[in-house]
C-alpha angles and dihedrals in degrees: 000000000000124000100275095205090053090048091048091051091048093048094046091050091050090047091053090050092049094049091048089050091050090049091051091049091049091050092049092048092052093055114110118262126240120264090226107100096215093046090046090056090053090048090051091054089050090049090055090054091047091049090053091050090048092051091049091050092050092047091053090046089055090051090050092049088052091050091050089051090051089052090052092048094046094243099106111131094026117109110249090213107046104011094236122127114281090219130248096248091053092048090049089054097039109017093186094050110139096186136061115240093260094054092042090053093056 
């Protein structure tokens, strides 16, 4: 079982990065658009990419919050689907992984 305080610190640092990234994306999306029609079309395409990145950041933040809750509840490292250990190597690769490799593969 990994050092839970080290995992918590790692997850909290990643969460802070994600929330800062989401805030920057939100600020950029709220900037006014150009009056030039062609440039505005390019900006709109960029906005779609930024929105996708923002959604991905928020989804990962939710997964990290869930992992932090599992640490608090004493269930971190236990598959939420089958109840078997998630596996140290998997947790090293994806510290917020809620599923063992078998359940994630399904």
